[in-house]
N, CA, C, O and the ligand as a Tripos MOL2 file, in Angstrom:
@<TRIPOS>MOLECULE
protein
  277   275    70     0     0
PROTEIN
NO_CHARGES

@<TRIPOS>ATOM
      1 N           1.2180   22.8590    8.2240 N.3       1 MET1
      2 CA          0.9070   22.3350    6.8910 C.3       1 MET1
      3 C           2.0780   22.6000    5.9590 C.2       1 MET1
      4 O           2.5070   23.7410    5.7860 O.2       1 MET1
      5 N           2.5730   21.5580    5.3800 N.am      2 SER2
      6 CA          3.6590   21.7150    4.4300 C.3       2 SER2
      7 C           3.1830   21.2760    3.0580 C.2       2 SER2
      8 O           2.7840   20.1290    2.8570 O.2       2 SER2
      9 N           3.2300   22.1860    2.1430 N.am      3 LEU3
     10 CA          2.7710   21.8790    0.7950 C.3       3 LEU3
     11 C           3.9700   21.9020   -0.1440 C.2       3 LEU3
     12 O           4.5930   22.9410   -0.3660 O.2       3 LEU3
     13 N           4.2710   20.7460   -0.6810 N.am      4 VAL4
     14 CA          5.4070   20.6540   -1.5930 C.3       4 VAL4
     15 C           4.8870   20.6290   -3.0210 C.2       4 VAL4
     16 O           4.0630   19.7890   -3.3810 O.2       4 VAL4
     17 N           5.3630   21.5330   -3.8060 N.am      5 THR5
     18 CA          4.9540   21.5720   -5.2020 C.3       5 THR5
     19 C           5.8900   20.7070   -6.0400 C.2       5 THR5
     20 O           7.0780   20.9930   -6.1870 O.2       5 THR5
     21 N           5.3170   19.6520   -6.5760 N.am      6 THR6
     22 CA          6.1200   18.7770   -7.4180 C.3       6 THR6
     23 C           6.0700   19.2570   -8.8590 C.2       6 THR6
     24 O           5.0140   19.6730   -9.3360 O.2       6 THR6
     25 N           7.1820   19.2050   -9.5480 N.am      7 PRO7
     26 CA          7.2420   19.6610  -10.9420 C.3       7 PRO7
     27 C           6.2720   18.8990  -11.8330 C.2       7 PRO7
     28 O           5.5950   19.4880  -12.6760 O.2       7 PRO7
     29 N           6.2090   17.5990  -11.6440 N.am      8 THR8
     30 CA          5.2780   16.7910  -12.4120 C.3       8 THR8
     31 C           4.0740   16.4710  -11.5360 C.2       8 THR8
     32 O           4.1960   15.7750  -10.5280 O.2       8 THR8
     33 N           2.9230   16.9780  -11.9230 N.am      9 SER9
     34 CA          1.7360   16.8270  -11.0970 C.3       9 SER9
     35 C           1.2600   15.3810  -11.0490 C.2       9 SER9
     36 O           0.6450   14.9560  -10.0710 O.2       9 SER9
     37 N           1.5440   14.6310  -12.1020 N.am     10 GLN10
     38 CA          1.0760   13.2580  -12.1410 C.3      10 GLN10
     39 C           2.2330   12.2870  -11.9320 C.2      10 GLN10
     40 O           2.4390   11.3620  -12.7180 O.2      10 GLN10
     41 N           2.9620   12.5130  -10.8850 N.am     11 LEU11
     42 CA          4.0840   11.6400  -10.5730 C.3      11 LEU11
     43 C           3.5700   10.3090  -10.0330 C.2      11 LEU11
     44 O           3.0130   10.2340   -8.9380 O.2      11 LEU11
     45 N           3.7680    9.2810  -10.8180 N.am     12 ALA12
     46 CA          3.2800    7.9630  -10.4100 C.3      12 ALA12
     47 C           4.2170    7.3420   -9.3900 C.2      12 ALA12
     48 O           5.4380    7.4790   -9.4670 O.2      12 ALA12
     49 N           3.6160    6.6610   -8.4430 N.am     13 THR13
     50 CA          4.3920    5.9690   -7.4250 C.3      13 THR13
     51 C           4.0160    4.4960   -7.4260 C.2      13 THR13
     52 O           2.8400    4.1410   -7.5020 O.2      13 THR13
     53 N           5.0190    3.6570   -7.3410 N.am     14 CYS14
     54 CA          4.7760    2.2150   -7.3460 C.3      14 CYS14
     55 C           4.0770    1.7860   -6.0640 C.2      14 CYS14
     56 O           4.4960    2.1460   -4.9640 O.2      14 CYS14
     57 N           3.0000    1.0070   -6.2190 N.am     15 ALA15
     58 CA          2.2640    0.5210   -5.0540 C.3      15 ALA15
     59 C           3.0510   -0.5530   -4.3110 C.2      15 ALA15
     60 O           2.7980   -0.8300   -3.1380 O.2      15 ALA15
     61 N           3.9920   -1.1410   -5.0040 N.am     16 GLN16
     62 CA          4.7430   -2.2450   -4.4190 C.3      16 GLN16
     63 C           5.9440   -1.7570   -3.6130 C.2      16 GLN16
     64 O           6.1400   -2.1690   -2.4690 O.2      16 GLN16
     65 N           6.7520   -0.8740   -4.2160 N.am     17 CYS17
     66 CA          8.0020   -0.4820   -3.5620 C.3      17 CYS17
     67 C           8.0820    1.0260   -3.3190 C.2      17 CYS17
     68 O           9.0980    1.5210   -2.8320 O.2      17 CYS17
     69 N           7.0190    1.7590   -3.6550 N.am     18 SER18
     70 CA          6.9590    3.2130   -3.4910 C.3      18 SER18
     71 C           8.0110    3.9430   -4.3190 C.2      18 SER18
     72 O           8.3150    5.1100   -4.0710 O.2      18 SER18
     73 N           8.5500    3.2530   -5.2850 N.am     19 GLY19
     74 CA          9.5260    3.8810   -6.1790 C.3      19 GLY19
     75 C           8.8510    4.8250   -7.1570 C.2      19 GLY19
     76 O           7.6530    4.7130   -7.4190 O.2      19 GLY19
     77 N           9.6170    5.7410   -7.6860 N.am     20 THR20
     78 CA          9.0470    6.7250   -8.6160 C.3      20 THR20
     79 C           9.5090    6.4850  -10.0490 C.2      20 THR20
     80 O           9.1820    7.2630  -10.9450 O.2      20 THR20
     81 N          10.2510    5.4340  -10.2660 N.am     21 ARG21
     82 CA         10.6610    5.1120  -11.6310 C.3      21 ARG21
     83 C           9.5720    4.2860  -12.2930 C.2      21 ARG21
     84 O           9.7550    3.1070  -12.5980 O.2      21 ARG21
     85 N           8.4470    4.9290  -12.5050 N.am     22 VAL22
     86 CA          7.2760    4.2400  -13.0190 C.3      22 VAL22
     87 C           6.9070    4.7890  -14.3880 C.2      22 VAL22
     88 O           6.7760    5.9980  -14.5740 O.2      22 VAL22
     89 N           6.7440    3.8950  -15.3240 N.am     23 THR23
     90 CA          6.2470    4.2820  -16.6380 C.3      23 THR23
     91 C           4.7330    4.1810  -16.6220 C.2      23 THR23
     92 O           4.1680    3.1440  -16.2740 O.2      23 THR23
     93 N           4.0810    5.2800  -17.0050 N.am     24 HIS24
     94 CA          2.6240    5.3280  -16.9380 C.3      24 HIS24
     95 C           2.0550    5.5840  -18.3170 C.2      24 HIS24
     96 O           2.3720    6.5840  -18.9610 O.2      24 HIS24
     97 N           1.2160    4.6770  -18.7590 N.am     25 ILE25
     98 CA          0.6480    4.7800  -20.1000 C.3      25 ILE25
     99 C          -0.8690    4.6530  -20.0170 C.2      25 ILE25
    100 O          -1.3930    3.8010  -19.2990 O.2      25 ILE25
    101 N          -1.5640    5.5100  -20.7590 N.am     26 THR26
    102 CA         -3.0130    5.3770  -20.8690 C.3      26 THR26
    103 C          -3.3370    4.8670  -22.2620 C.2      26 THR26
    104 O          -2.8730    5.4250  -23.2570 O.2      26 THR26
    105 N          -4.1180    3.8280  -22.3350 N.am     27 MET27
    106 CA         -4.4440    3.2640  -23.6400 C.3      27 MET27
    107 C          -5.9030    2.8380  -23.7010 C.2      27 MET27
    108 O          -6.5620    2.6220  -22.6840 O.2      27 MET27
    109 N          -6.3780    2.7280  -24.9370 N.am     28 THR28
    110 CA         -7.7560    2.2950  -25.1480 C.3      28 THR28
    111 C          -7.7550    0.8760  -25.7130 C.2      28 THR28
    112 O          -7.1090    0.5950  -26.7220 O.2      28 THR28
    113 N          -8.4750    0.0060  -25.0560 N.am     29 LEU29
    114 CA         -8.5280   -1.3810  -25.5070 C.3      29 LEU29
    115 C          -9.5620   -1.5310  -26.6150 C.2      29 LEU29
    116 O         -10.3330   -0.6130  -26.8950 O.2      29 LEU29
    117 N          -9.5640   -2.6950  -27.2350 N.am     30 THR30
    118 CA        -10.4300   -2.9130  -28.3950 C.3      30 THR30
    119 C         -11.9140   -2.8450  -28.0590 C.2      30 THR30
    120 O         -12.7310   -2.6100  -28.9500 O.2      30 THR30
    121 N         -12.2810   -3.0430  -26.8030 N.am     31 ASP31
    122 CA        -13.6900   -2.9470  -26.4360 C.3      31 ASP31
    123 C         -14.0750   -1.5380  -26.0080 C.2      31 ASP31
    124 O         -15.2010   -1.3080  -25.5670 O.2      31 ASP31
    125 N         -13.1410   -0.5900  -26.1370 N.am     32 GLY32
    126 CA        -13.4250    0.7990  -25.8410 C.3      32 GLY32
    127 C         -13.0450    1.2410  -24.4440 C.2      32 GLY32
    128 O         -13.1670    2.4210  -24.1180 O.2      32 GLY32
    129 N         -12.5940    0.3370  -23.6250 N.am     33 SER33
    130 CA        -12.2110    0.6800  -22.2650 C.3      33 SER33
    131 C         -10.9070    1.4780  -22.2610 C.2      33 SER33
    132 O          -9.9400    1.1090  -22.9270 O.2      33 SER33
    133 N         -10.8950    2.5750  -21.5020 N.am     34 VAL34
    134 CA         -9.6840    3.3520  -21.3440 C.3      34 VAL34
    135 C          -9.0110    2.9150  -20.0520 C.2      34 VAL34
    136 O          -9.5660    3.0770  -18.9650 O.2      34 VAL34
    137 N          -7.8250    2.3680  -20.1780 N.am     35 VAL35
    138 CA         -7.1420    1.8310  -19.0030 C.3      35 VAL35
    139 C          -5.7720    2.4860  -18.8430 C.2      35 VAL35
    140 O          -5.1510    2.9350  -19.8060 O.2      35 VAL35
    141 N          -5.3340    2.5210  -17.6100 N.am     36 ASP36
    142 CA         -4.0050    3.0330  -17.2920 C.3      36 ASP36
    143 C          -3.0870    1.8560  -16.9850 C.2      36 ASP36
    144 O          -3.4440    0.9400  -16.2430 O.2      36 ASP36
    145 N          -1.9190    1.9060  -17.5630 N.am     37 PHE37
    146 CA         -0.9380    0.8580  -17.3080 C.3      37 PHE37
    147 C           0.2940    1.4900  -16.6860 C.2      37 PHE37
    148 O           0.8720    2.4270  -17.2370 O.2      37 PHE37
    149 N           0.6890    0.9680  -15.5290 N.am     38 ALA38
    150 CA          1.8750    1.4760  -14.8520 C.3      38 ALA38
    151 C           2.8610    0.3400  -14.6480 C.2      38 ALA38
    152 O           2.5040   -0.7360  -14.1660 O.2      38 ALA38
    153 N           4.1040    0.5970  -15.0220 N.am     39 SER39
    154 CA          5.1330   -0.4220  -14.8790 C.3      39 SER39
    155 C           6.3140    0.1600  -14.1090 C.2      39 SER39
    156 O           6.8570    1.2010  -14.4810 O.2      39 SER39
    157 N           6.7080   -0.5240  -13.0290 N.am     40 CYS40
    158 CA          7.7880   -0.0330  -12.1900 C.3      40 CYS40
    159 C           9.1220   -0.5820  -12.6850 C.2      40 CYS40
    160 O           9.2550   -1.7760  -12.9530 O.2      40 CYS40
    161 N          10.1020    0.3040  -12.8010 N.am     41 HIS41
    162 CA         11.4180   -0.1240  -13.2730 C.3      41 HIS41
    163 C          12.2600   -0.6900  -12.1410 C.2      41 HIS41
    164 O          13.2690   -1.3550  -12.3790 O.2      41 HIS41
    165 N          11.8480   -0.4270  -10.9270 N.am     42 SER42
    166 CA         12.6450   -0.8720   -9.7900 C.3      42 SER42
    167 C          12.3380   -2.3240   -9.4110 C.2      42 SER42
    168 O          13.2530   -3.1080   -9.1560 O.2      42 SER42
    169 N          11.0540   -2.6780   -9.3760 N.am     43 CYS43
    170 CA         10.6870   -4.0110   -8.8970 C.3      43 CYS43
    171 C           9.8570   -4.7980   -9.9100 C.2      43 CYS43
    172 O           9.3930   -5.9000   -9.6150 O.2      43 CYS43
    173 N           9.6690   -4.2250  -11.1170 N.am     44 GLU44
    174 CA          8.9290   -4.9190  -12.1870 C.3      44 GLU44
    175 C           7.4460   -5.0780  -11.8790 C.2      44 GLU44
    176 O           6.7470   -5.8340  -12.5550 O.2      44 GLU44
    177 N           6.9630   -4.3670  -10.8580 N.am     45 HIS45
    178 CA          5.5430   -4.4470  -10.5260 C.3      45 HIS45
    179 C           4.7200   -3.7370  -11.6020 C.2      45 HIS45
    180 O           5.0430   -2.6210  -12.0090 O.2      45 HIS45
    181 N           3.6660   -4.3900  -12.0500 N.am     46 LYS46
    182 CA          2.8320   -3.8050  -13.1040 C.3      46 LYS46
    183 C           1.3960   -3.6820  -12.6170 C.2      46 LYS46
    184 O           0.8700   -4.5740  -11.9520 O.2      46 LYS46
    185 N           0.7750   -2.5660  -12.9590 N.am     47 THR47
    186 CA         -0.5700   -2.3110  -12.4810 C.3      47 THR47
    187 C          -1.4680   -1.8690  -13.6360 C.2      47 THR47
    188 O          -1.0860   -1.0180  -14.4390 O.2      47 THR47
    189 N          -2.6500   -2.4470  -13.7120 N.am     48 TRP48
    190 CA         -3.6570   -2.0210  -14.6720 C.3      48 TRP48
    191 C          -4.7990   -1.3790  -13.9040 C.2      48 TRP48
    192 O          -5.2650   -1.9200  -12.9010 O.2      48 TRP48
    193 N          -5.2480   -0.2230  -14.3780 N.am     49 THR49
    194 CA         -6.3200    0.4820  -13.6950 C.3      49 THR49
    195 C          -7.3290    1.0050  -14.7160 C.2      49 THR49
    196 O          -6.9590    1.5190  -15.7710 O.2      49 THR49
    197 N          -8.6020    0.8640  -14.3790 N.am     50 GLU50
    198 CA         -9.6430    1.4380  -15.2280 C.3      50 GLU50
    199 C         -10.5520    2.2950  -14.3570 C.2      50 GLU50
    200 O         -11.2070    1.7850  -13.4470 O.2      50 GLU50
    201 N         -10.5910    3.5870  -14.6310 N.am     51 SER51
    202 CA        -11.4230    4.5320  -13.8790 C.3      51 SER51
    203 C         -11.1850    4.4160  -12.3750 C.2      51 SER51
    204 O         -12.1310    4.4930  -11.5900 O.2      51 SER51
    205 N          -9.9500    4.2350  -11.9780 N.am     52 GLY52
    206 CA         -9.6160    4.1710  -10.5680 C.3      52 GLY52
    207 C          -9.7530    2.7900   -9.9580 C.2      52 GLY52
    208 O          -9.4060    2.5860   -8.7950 O.2      52 GLY52
    209 N         -10.2550    1.8390  -10.7320 N.am     53 HIS53
    210 CA        -10.4110    0.4800  -10.2340 C.3      53 HIS53
    211 C          -9.2890   -0.4030  -10.7800 C.2      53 HIS53
    212 O          -8.9210   -0.3150  -11.9510 O.2      53 HIS53
    213 N          -8.7730   -1.2310   -9.9280 N.am     54 GLY54
    214 CA         -7.7180   -2.1320  -10.3470 C.3      54 GLY54
    215 C          -8.2540   -3.2120  -11.2720 C.2      54 GLY54
    216 O          -9.3710   -3.7010  -11.1010 O.2      54 GLY54
    217 N          -7.4510   -3.5700  -12.2420 N.am     55 LEU55
    218 CA         -7.8470   -4.6160  -13.1720 C.3      55 LEU55
    219 C          -6.8570   -5.7670  -13.0890 C.2      55 LEU55
    220 O          -5.6530   -5.5630  -12.9330 O.2      55 LEU55
    221 N          -7.3820   -6.9720  -13.1950 N.am     56 ALA56
    222 CA         -6.4940   -8.1350  -13.2840 C.3      56 ALA56
    223 C          -6.0080   -8.2550  -14.7170 C.2      56 ALA56
    224 O          -6.6660   -7.7960  -15.6510 O.2      56 ALA56
    225 N          -4.8640   -8.8680  -14.8770 N.am     57 VAL57
    226 CA         -4.3070   -9.0290  -16.2180 C.3      57 VAL57
    227 C          -5.2650   -9.8010  -17.1100 C.2      57 VAL57
    228 O          -5.3600   -9.5330  -18.3070 O.2      57 VAL57
    229 N          -5.9720  -10.7570  -16.5270 N.am     58 THR58
    230 CA         -6.9230  -11.5540  -17.3020 C.3      58 THR58
    231 C          -8.0680  -10.6860  -17.8170 C.2      58 THR58
    232 O          -8.5690  -10.9020  -18.9210 O.2      58 THR58
    233 N          -8.4830   -9.6980  -17.0100 N.am     59 ASP59
    234 CA         -9.5320   -8.7750  -17.4480 C.3      59 ASP59
    235 C          -9.0570   -7.9600  -18.6420 C.2      59 ASP59
    236 O          -9.7870   -7.7620  -19.6130 O.2      59 ASP59
    237 N          -7.8140   -7.4930  -18.5440 N.am     60 VAL60
    238 CA         -7.2500   -6.6750  -19.6150 C.3      60 VAL60
    239 C          -7.1500   -7.4720  -20.9030 C.2      60 VAL60
    240 O          -7.4960   -6.9840  -21.9790 O.2      60 VAL60
    241 N          -6.6760   -8.6970  -20.7810 N.am     61 LEU61
    242 CA         -6.5350   -9.5470  -21.9600 C.3      61 LEU61
    243 C          -7.8840   -9.8380  -22.5910 C.2      61 LEU61
    244 O          -8.0170   -9.8780  -23.8140 O.2      61 LEU61
    245 N          -8.8860  -10.0420  -21.7380 N.am     62 ARG62
    246 CA        -10.2210  -10.3140  -22.2730 C.3      62 ARG62
    247 C         -10.7540   -9.1010  -23.0200 C.2      62 ARG62
    248 O         -11.3530   -9.2330  -24.0870 O.2      62 ARG62
    249 N         -10.5320   -7.9160  -22.4530 N.am     63 LYS63
    250 CA        -10.9830   -6.6910  -23.0890 C.3      63 LYS63
    251 C         -10.2230   -6.4330  -24.3880 C.2      63 LYS63
    252 O         -10.7870   -5.9500  -25.3700 O.2      63 LYS63
    253 N          -8.9270   -6.7670  -24.3730 N.am     64 ALA64
    254 CA         -8.0770   -6.4770  -25.5110 C.3      64 ALA64
    255 C          -8.3570   -7.4220  -26.6750 C.2      64 ALA64
    256 O          -8.2180   -7.0430  -27.8380 O.2      64 ALA64
    257 N          -8.7480   -8.6380  -26.3590 N.am     65 THR65
    258 CA         -8.9740   -9.6060  -27.4290 C.3      65 THR65
    259 C         -10.4210   -9.5820  -27.9050 C.2      65 THR65
    260 O         -10.7120   -9.8490  -29.0700 O.2      65 THR65
    261 N         -11.3300   -9.2530  -26.9700 N.am     66 LYS66
    262 CA        -12.7440   -9.1330  -27.2850 C.3      66 LYS66
    263 C         -13.2770  -10.3640  -28.0190 C.2      66 LYS66
    264 O         -13.8520  -10.2520  -29.1020 O.2      66 LYS66
    265 N         -13.0840  -11.4970  -27.4370 N.am     67 THR67
    266 CA        -13.5390  -12.7280  -28.0610 C.3      67 THR67
    267 C         -15.0260  -12.9370  -27.8180 C.2      67 THR67
    268 O         -15.5330  -12.6510  -26.7330 O.2      67 THR67
    269 N         -15.7060  -13.4260  -28.8130 N.am     68 LYS68
    270 CA        -17.1190  -13.7230  -28.6520 C.3      68 LYS68
    271 C         -17.2930  -15.1010  -28.0520 C.2      68 LYS68
    272 O         -16.6470  -16.0690  -28.4530 O.2      68 LYS68
    273 N         -18.1870  -15.1600  -27.0770 N.am     69 VAL69
    274 CA        -18.3950  -16.4430  -26.4120 C.3      69 VAL69
    275 C         -19.5270  -17.1930  -27.1170 C.2      69 VAL69
    276 O         -19.8720  -18.3050  -26.7190 O.2      69 VAL69
    277 ZN          8.1490   -0.9200   -7.6740 Zn       70 ZN70
@<TRIPOS>BOND
     1     1     2 1
     2     2     3 1
     3     3     4 2
     4     3     5 am
     5     5     6 1
     6     6     7 1
     7     7     8 2
     8     7     9 am
     9     9    10 1
    10    10    11 1
    11    11    12 2
    12    11    13 am
    13    13    14 1
    14    14    15 1
    15    15    16 2
    16    15    17 am
    17    17    18 1
    18    18    19 1
    19    19    20 2
    20    19    21 am
    21    21    22 1
    22    22    23 1
    23    23    24 2
    24    23    25 am
    25    25    26 1
    26    26    27 1
    27    27    28 2
    28    27    29 am
    29    29    30 1
    30    30    31 1
    31    31    32 2
    32    31    33 am
    33    33    34 1
    34    34    35 1
    35    35    36 2
    36    35    37 am
    37    37    38 1
    38    38    39 1
    39    39    40 2
    40    39    41 am
    41    41    42 1
    42    42    43 1
    43    43    44 2
    44    43    45 am
    45    45    46 1
    46    46    47 1
    47    47    48 2
    48    47    49 am
    49    49    50 1
    50    50    51 1
    51    51    52 2
    52    51    53 am
    53    53    54 1
    54    54    55 1
    55    55    56 2
    56    55    57 am
    57    57    58 1
    58    58    59 1
    59    59    60 2
    60    59    61 am
    61    61    62 1
    62    62    63 1
    63    63    64 2
    64    63    65 am
    65    65    66 1
    66    66    67 1
    67    67    68 2
    68    67    69 am
    69    69    70 1
    70    70    71 1
    71    71    72 2
    72    71    73 am
    73    73    74 1
    74    74    75 1
    75    75    76 2
    76    75    77 am
    77    77    78 1
    78    78    79 1
    79    79    80 2
    80    79    81 am
    81    81    82 1
    82    82    83 1
    83    83    84 2
    84    83    85 am
    85    85    86 1
    86    86    87 1
    87    87    88 2
    88    87    89 am
    89    89    90 1
    90    90    91 1
    91    91    92 2
    92    91    93 am
    93    93    94 1
    94    94    95 1
    95    95    96 2
    96    95    97 am
    97    97    98 1
    98    98    99 1
    99    99   100 2
   100    99   101 am
   101   101   102 1
   102   102   103 1
   103   103   104 2
   104   103   105 am
   105   105   106 1
   106   106   107 1
   107   107   108 2
   108   107   109 am
   109   109   110 1
   110   110   111 1
   111   111   112 2
   112   111   113 am
   113   113   114 1
   114   114   115 1
   115   115   116 2
   116   115   117 am
   117   117   118 1
   118   118   119 1
   119   119   120 2
   120   119   121 am
   121   121   122 1
   122   122   123 1
   123   123   124 2
   124   123   125 am
   125   125   126 1
   126   126   127 1
   127   127   128 2
   128   127   129 am
   129   129   130 1
   130   130   131 1
   131   131   132 2
   132   131   133 am
   133   133   134 1
   134   134   135 1
   135   135   136 2
   136   135   137 am
   137   137   138 1
   138   138   139 1
   139   139   140 2
   140   139   141 am
   141   141   142 1
   142   142   143 1
   143   143   144 2
   144   143   145 am
   145   145   146 1
   146   146   147 1
   147   147   148 2
   148   147   149 am
   149   149   150 1
   150   150   151 1
   151   151   152 2
   152   151   153 am
   153   153   154 1
   154   154   155 1
   155   155   156 2
   156   155   157 am
   157   157   158 1
   158   158   159 1
   159   159   160 2
   160   159   161 am
   161   161   162 1
   162   162   163 1
   163   163   164 2
   164   163   165 am
   165   165   166 1
   166   166   167 1
   167   167   168 2
   168   167   169 am
   169   169   170 1
   170   170   171 1
   171   171   172 2
   172   171   173 am
   173   173   174 1
   174   174   175 1
   175   175   176 2
   176   175   177 am
   177   177   178 1
   178   178   179 1
   179   179   180 2
   180   179   181 am
   181   181   182 1
   182   182   183 1
   183   183   184 2
   184   183   185 am
   185   185   186 1
   186   186   187 1
   187   187   188 2
   188   187   189 am
   189   189   190 1
   190   190   191 1
   191   191   192 2
   192   191   193 am
   193   193   194 1
   194   194   195 1
   195   195   196 2
   196   195   197 am
   197   197   198 1
   198   198   199 1
   199   199   200 2
   200   199   201 am
   201   201   202 1
   202   202   203 1
   203   203   204 2
   204   203   205 am
   205   205   206 1
   206   206   207 1
   207   207   208 2
   208   207   209 am
   209   209   210 1
   210   210   211 1
   211   211   212 2
   212   211   213 am
   213   213   214 1
   214   214   215 1
   215   215   216 2
   216   215   217 am
   217   217   218 1
   218   218   219 1
   219   219   220 2
   220   219   221 am
   221   221   222 1
   222   222   223 1
   223   223   224 2
   224   223   225 am
   225   225   226 1
   226   226   227 1
   227   227   228 2
   228   227   229 am
   229   229   230 1
   230   230   231 1
   231   231   232 2
   232   231   233 am
   233   233   234 1
   234   234   235 1
   235   235   236 2
   236   235   237 am
   237   237   238 1
   238   238   239 1
   239   239   240 2
   240   239   241 am
   241   241   242 1
   242   242   243 1
   243   243   244 2
   244   243   245 am
   245   245   246 1
   246   246   247 1
   247   247   248 2
   248   247   249 am
   249   249   250 1
   250   250   251 1
   251   251   252 2
   252   251   253 am
   253   253   254 1
   254   254   255 1
   255   255   256 2
   256   255   257 am
   257   257   258 1
   258   258   259 1
   259   259   260 2
   260   259   261 am
   261   261   262 1
   262   262   263 1
   263   263   264 2
   264   263   265 am
   265   265   266 1
   266   266   267 1
   267   267   268 2
   268   267   269 am
   269   269   270 1
   270   270   271 1
   271   271   272 2
   272   271   273 am
   273   273   274 1
   274   274   275 1
   275   275   276 2
@<TRIPOS>SUBSTRUCTURE
     1 MET1         2 RESIDUE 1 A MET
     2 SER2         6 RESIDUE 1 A SER
     3 LEU3        10 RESIDUE 1 A LEU
     4 VAL4        14 RESIDUE 1 A VAL
     5 THR5        18 RESIDUE 1 A THR
     6 THR6        22 RESIDUE 1 A THR
     7 PRO7        26 RESIDUE 1 A PRO
     8 THR8        30 RESIDUE 1 A THR
     9 SER9        34 RESIDUE 1 A SER
    10 GLN10       38 RESIDUE 1 A GLN
    11 LEU11       42 RESIDUE 1 A LEU
    12 ALA12       46 RESIDUE 1 A ALA
    13 THR13       50 RESIDUE 1 A THR
    14 CYS14       54 RESIDUE 1 A CYS
    15 ALA15       58 RESIDUE 1 A ALA
    16 GLN16       62 RESIDUE 1 A GLN
    17 CYS17       66 RESIDUE 1 A CYS
    18 SER18       70 RESIDUE 1 A SER
    19 GLY19       74 RESIDUE 1 A GLY
    20 THR20       78 RESIDUE 1 A THR
    21 ARG21       82 RESIDUE 1 A ARG
    22 VAL22       86 RESIDUE 1 A VAL
    23 THR23       90 RESIDUE 1 A THR
    24 HIS24       94 RESIDUE 1 A HIS
    25 ILE25       98 RESIDUE 1 A ILE
    26 THR26      102 RESIDUE 1 A THR
    27 MET27      106 RESIDUE 1 A MET
    28 THR28      110 RESIDUE 1 A THR
    29 LEU29      114 RESIDUE 1 A LEU
    30 THR30      118 RESIDUE 1 A THR
    31 ASP31      122 RESIDUE 1 A ASP
    32 GLY32      126 RESIDUE 1 A GLY
    33 SER33      130 RESIDUE 1 A SER
    34 VAL34      134 RESIDUE 1 A VAL
    35 VAL35      138 RESIDUE 1 A VAL
    36 ASP36      142 RESIDUE 1 A ASP
    37 PHE37      146 RESIDUE 1 A PHE
    38 ALA38      150 RESIDUE 1 A ALA
    39 SER39      154 RESIDUE 1 A SER
    40 CYS40      158 RESIDUE 1 A CYS
    41 HIS41      162 RESIDUE 1 A HIS
    42 SER42      166 RESIDUE 1 A SER
    43 CYS43      170 RESIDUE 1 A CYS
    44 GLU44      174 RESIDUE 1 A GLU
    45 HIS45      178 RESIDUE 1 A HIS
    46 LYS46      182 RESIDUE 1 A LYS
    47 THR47      186 RESIDUE 1 A THR
    48 TRP48      190 RESIDUE 1 A TRP
    49 THR49      194 RESIDUE 1 A THR
    50 GLU50      198 RESIDUE 1 A GLU
    51 SER51      202 RESIDUE 1 A SER
    52 GLY52      206 RESIDUE 1 A GLY
    53 HIS53      210 RESIDUE 1 A HIS
    54 GLY54      214 RESIDUE 1 A GLY
    55 LEU55      218 RESIDUE 1 A LEU
    56 ALA56      222 RESIDUE 1 A ALA
    57 VAL57      226 RESIDUE 1 A VAL
    58 THR58      230 RESIDUE 1 A THR
    59 ASP59      234 RESIDUE 1 A ASP
    60 VAL60      238 RESIDUE 1 A VAL
    61 LEU61      242 RESIDUE 1 A LEU
    62 ARG62      246 RESIDUE 1 A ARG
    63 LYS63      250 RESIDUE 1 A LYS
    64 ALA64      254 RESIDUE 1 A ALA
    65 THR65      258 RESIDUE 1 A THR
    66 LYS66      262 RESIDUE 1 A LYS
    67 THR67      266 RESIDUE 1 A THR
    68 LYS68      270 RESIDUE 1 A LYS
    69 VAL69      274 RESIDUE 1 A VAL
    70 ZN70       277 GROUP 0 **** ****
């Protein structure tokens, strides 16, 4: 068993290219949803996550705009 202690416990890794140059932001949308946004500097891959579930960009936009139907 090899246990490597990383200095940053929440080191984000890109799902696309496994790169570590990832900007990770947690934000609250207008409908109250707390979502995580990760953007990779290596391959431009962007990921939206809410409570561990992946979100489509359209879902995020809908939550952010909160339009009444
Ligand atoms: Zn990447």
